C-alpha positions in Angstrom: 2.9 12.4 -9.9 3.4 9.1 -8.3 2.5 8.3 -4.7 5.5 7.4 -2.4 5.2 3.8 -1.3 7.1 4.5 1.9 4.8 7.4 2.8 1.8 5.2 2.4 3.2 2.3 4.4 4.4 4.5 7.2 1.0 6.2 7.4 -0.8 2.8 7.5 1.4 1.6 10.4 1.1 4.9 12.3 -2.7 4.7 12.2 -2.7 1.0 13.1 -0.3 1.6 16.0 -2.0 4.6 17.2 -5.3 2.9 17.3 -3.7 -0.2 18.8 -5.2 -2.4 16.1 -2.5 -4.6 14.9 0.4 -4.7 12.4 0.8 -5.2 8.7 4.0 -6.8 7.5 5.7 -5.5 4.3 4.6 -8.7 2.4 1.0 -8.1 3.4 1.3 -4.4 2.5 2.6 -5.1 -0.9 -0.1 -7.6 -1.8 -2.8 -5.3 -0.4 -1.3 -2.2 -2.1 -1.3 -4.0 -5.5 -5.0 -4.9 -5.2 -6.1 -1.5 -3.9 -4.1 0.4 -6.6 -5.8 -1.8 -9.3 -9.3 -1.1 -7.8 -8.7 2.7 -7.9 -7.3 2.5 -11.4 -10.4 0.8 -12.6 -12.6 3.4 -11.1 -11.0 6.0 -13.4 -12.8 4.2 -16.4 -16.0 4.0 -14.6 -15.9 7.6 -13.7 -15.0 8.6 -17.2 -17.9 6.6 -18.7 -20.3 8.3 -16.1 -19.0 11.7 -17.3 -19.7 10.8 -20.8 -23.3 10.1 -20.1 -23.8 13.5 -18.3 -25.2 16.3 -20.5 -22.3 18.3 -21.8 -24.1 21.5 -20.8 -22.9 20.9 -17.3 -20.3 23.7 -16.7 -17.9 21.4 -14.7 -18.1 18.7 -17.4 -14.8 19.7 -19.1 -13.0 20.1 -15.9 -14.0 16.6 -14.7 -13.0 14.9 -17.9 -9.7 16.8 -18.1 -9.0 15.7 -14.5 -9.7 12.1 -15.3 -7.7 12.2 -18.5 -4.8 13.6 -16.4 -5.0 10.6 -14.0 -4.9 8.2 -17.1 -2.1 10.0 -18.9 0.6 8.1 -17.1 -0.8 4.9 -18.3 -1.1 5.9 -22.0 1.7 4.7 -24.1 2.7 3.6 -27.6 5.3 1.8 -29.5 6.1 0.1 -32.8 4.8 -3.5 -33.2 7.2 -6.1 -34.3 6.1 -8.5 -37.1 6.6 -12.3 -36.6 4.9 -15.3 -38.1 2.1 -13.3 -39.9 1.2 -11.5 -36.7 2.3 -8.2 -35.0 3.4 -8.5 -31.4 2.7 -5.9 -28.8 5.3 -3.1 -28.5 8.3 -3.9 -26.2 7.8 -2.6 -22.6 11.2 -0.9 -22.5 12.9 1.1 -25.2 14.8 -1.1 -27.5 15.4 -4.9 -27.0 17.4 -6.3 -24.2 19.9 -7.8 -26.9 22.9 -9.6 -25.6 25.6 -11.0 -27.8 27.9 -13.8 -26.8 31.1 -12.7 -28.3 33.6 -15.2 -27.0 35.8 -17.0 -29.6 34.9 -20.7 -30.4 38.2 -21.8 -28.7 37.5 -19.9 -25.5 34.5 -21.9 -24.2 35.4 -21.3 -20.6 34.2 -17.7 -20.9 30.7 -18.8 -21.7 28.3 -18.9 -18.8 24.8 -20.0 -18.1 23.8 -16.6 -16.6 23.5 -13.2 -18.3 22.4 -9.8 -17.1 19.4 -8.1 -18.8 20.6 -4.5 -18.9 17.7 -2.9 -20.8 14.8 -3.6 -18.4 14.3 -3.3 -14.7 13.3 -6.1 -12.4 9.9 -4.7 -12.0 9.3 -4.4 -15.8 10.3 -8.0 -16.2 8.3 -9.4 -13.3 5.2 -7.3 -14.4 5.6 -8.3 -18.0 5.8 -11.2 -20.4 9.3 -12.2 -21.4 10.3 -13.9 -24.7 13.9 -15.1 -25.2 15.4 -15.8 -28.6 18.5 -17.5 -29.5 19.6 -16.9 -33.2 16.0 -15.6 -33.8 14.5 -19.0 -32.5 12.0 -18.5 -29.6 12.9 -20.7 -26.6 10.4 -22.6 -24.5 9.9 -21.6 -20.7 11.8 -25.0 -19.9 15.0 -23.7 -21.6 15.6 -20.7 -19.3 14.6 -19.0 -16.2 14.7 -15.3 -15.1 15.3 -14.0 -11.6 15.3 -10.3 -11.2 17.4 -9.2 -14.2 19.4 -12.4 -14.4 18.7 -14.7 -17.3 19.8 -18.3 -16.7 19.9 -21.0 -19.4 19.3 -24.7 -18.8 22.2 -25.5 -21.1 25.3 -23.3 -22.0 24.9 -21.3 -25.2 27.2 -21.7 -28.1 29.9 -19.1 -28.7 28.8 -16.4 -31.1 25.0 -17.1 -30.5 22.8 -14.0 -30.6 20.7 -13.8 -27.4 17.7 -11.5 -27.6 15.3 -10.8 -24.7 12.1 -8.9 -25.2 9.7 -7.9 -22.4 6.1 -7.1 -23.3 3.3 -5.8 -21.0 1.6 -8.7 -19.3 -1.7 -7.4 -20.4 -3.0 -4.3 -22.2 -5.7 -3.0 -20.0 -7.2 -1.3 -23.1 -6.1 -1.3 -26.7 -6.3 2.1 -28.2 -5.7 3.1 -31.8 -3.6 1.2 -34.2 -1.9 3.2 -37.1 0.1 2.4 -40.2 2.5 4.4 -42.2 5.0 3.5 -45.0 6.3 7.0 -45.6 4.4 7.1 -49.1 1.0 7.8 -47.6 -0.2 9.9 -44.5 -0.6 7.9 -41.4 -3.6 5.6 -41.6 -5.7 4.5 -38.5 -6.6 0.8 -38.9 -10.3 -0.2 -38.2 -10.7 -3.1 -35.7 -13.1 -5.9 -36.9 -14.2 -9.2 -35.5 -13.8 -12.5 -37.4 -17.4 -12.4 -38.7 -16.9 -8.9 -40.1 -13.5 -9.9 -41.6 -14.9 -12.7 -43.8 -17.5 -10.4 -45.3 -15.0 -7.7 -46.0 -12.4 -10.0 -47.5 -15.1 -11.6 -49.8 -15.8 -8.4 -51.7 -13.6 -6.3 -54.0 -15.5 -3.2 -52.8 -14.8 -3.7 -49.2 -11.5 -5.6 -49.3 -8.8 -3.8 -47.1 -5.9 -2.0 -48.7 -2.9 -0.1 -47.6 -5.0 3.0 -47.8 -7.7 1.5 -45.7 -6.2 -1.3 -43.6 -8.0 -3.3 -40.9 -7.0 -5.7 -38.2 -8.2 -8.3 -35.8 -7.0 -8.6 -32.1 -6.0 -12.1 -31.2 -4.9 -12.4 -27.7 -1.8 -10.3 -27.2 -1.1 -9.9 -31.0 -2.9 -8.3 -33.9 -3.4 -9.6 -37.5 -3.4 -6.9 -40.1 -5.1 -6.9 -43.6 -3.9 -6.7 -46.2 -1.3 -9.1 -45.3 1.3 -7.4 -47.5 1.8 -5.0 -44.5 4.7 -6.4 -42.5 6.0 -3.2 -40.9 5.0 0.4 -40.0 2.5 -0.6 -37.4 2.2 1.6 -34.3 0.0 0.7 -31.3 -1.4 3.0 -28.7 -2.7 1.5 -25.5 -3.4 1.9 -21.9 -1.4 -0.4 -19.6 -2.0 -1.6 -16.1 -0.1 0.2 -13.4 3.1 -1.4 -12.1 2.9 -3.4 -8.9 3.9 -1.3 -5.9 6.8 -2.7 -3.8 7.9 -1.6 -0.4 11.3 -3.3 -0.6 13.4 -3.9 2.6 16.4 -5.6 4.1 16.0 -7.4 7.4 17.6 -5.7 10.4 17.7 -6.7 14.0 14.1 -7.1 14.9 13.0 -4.6 12.2 12.5 -4.1 8.5 14.8 -1.5 6.9 13.3 0.4 3.8 15.3 0.1 0.6 14.5 3.0 -1.7 16.6 1.7 -4.5 14.6 -1.5 -5.2 11.1 -0.2 -4.2 8.4 0.7 -6.7 6.0 3.6 -5.9 2.3 3.7 -6.5 1.5 5.0 -10.0 -1.8 6.5 -9.0 -2.5 10.3 -9.1 -1.4 12.1 -6.0 -5.0 13.2 -5.4 -5.9 9.7 -4.7 -3.4 9.1 -1.8 -5.9 9.6 1.0 -8.4 7.0 -0.7 -5.5 4.7 -1.2 -4.5 4.7 2.5 -8.1 4.4 3.7 -8.7 1.3 1.5 -5.5 -0.3 2.5 -6.7 0.0 6.1 -10.0 -1.5 5.1 -8.0 -4.6 3.8 -5.8 -4.4 6.9 -8.8 -5.2 9.0 -9.3 -8.4 7.1 -5.6 -9.3 7.4 -5.4 -8.8 11.1 -9.0 -10.1 11.6 -10.3 -7.0 13.3 -13.8 -6.1 12.4 -13.6 -2.8 14.2 -10.8 -1.6 11.8 -13.1 -2.6 8.7 -16.0 -0.5 10.1 -13.9 2.6 10.8 -11.9 2.4 7.4 -15.2 1.7 5.5 -16.8 4.8 7.0 -13.8 6.9 6.2 -13.6 5.8 2.6 -17.3 6.4 2.1 -16.8 9.9 3.5 -13.8 10.5 1.3 -15.6 9.5 -1.9 -18.6 11.6 -0.9 -16.3 14.7 -0.6 -14.6 13.9 -3.9 -18.0 13.7 -5.8 -19.3 16.9 -4.2 
């Protein structure tokens, strides 16, 4: 269950105000919240690695592993990889592609526009992802368009009848999981990941050469190369993504910030981590408002909270 971004921000402000130790603006809170969420997210993997090293005779081992797996479950996802130029792209971040078709008649050029709304993705998905824009299957350079929120703007007006395709991919896979292949004729095959050095040796022998029954792949940046190269479809990728950036969105009122629930993004951490999240934001708040006393108090509280969780 996600942690409400407004609850966290109001709690932080309440503590700072109660202790008369300064103020944190929404912009400062959003930047700090993003950093703290990522730090806590990364501790999930450190904790999981520690549990793996503990002898499994420990009676609480299974419970701890299940608890960590539950925290990570929201970030586990999968999708079909699209094939392009001999490589497979990462799965699209949203279901389907944000495909827009310019359907005006050639004579009615006044109906064409430079701006189009991307309906299949949210502003958060777009800002937290990597966007590719295609016109008639041709990938555009970043100088040919811009995106603000969910509005796609072209540098020059498209031609009537052009097919405009927008794909949003996760900015970074935090961890690549299993890669599988199926063509309907065989059971689902899990591909083995190899590096370039291994690849050359495997391809050089008929005994180890990859096949549709035993396919392999290399990971090249944000794309994968599958062998044998006759495989051009049927690839599914499982991965762990990074959490979306939290956003406490607002409108400016008279001398105050007014919370906007519709355009805000909650923290994606497990609800059990809400206390640690608030304490660590307070720790950073001490830096923001240059108050060493807040740093000392918050650090002590965070340390005590972590000790309680471990025990």
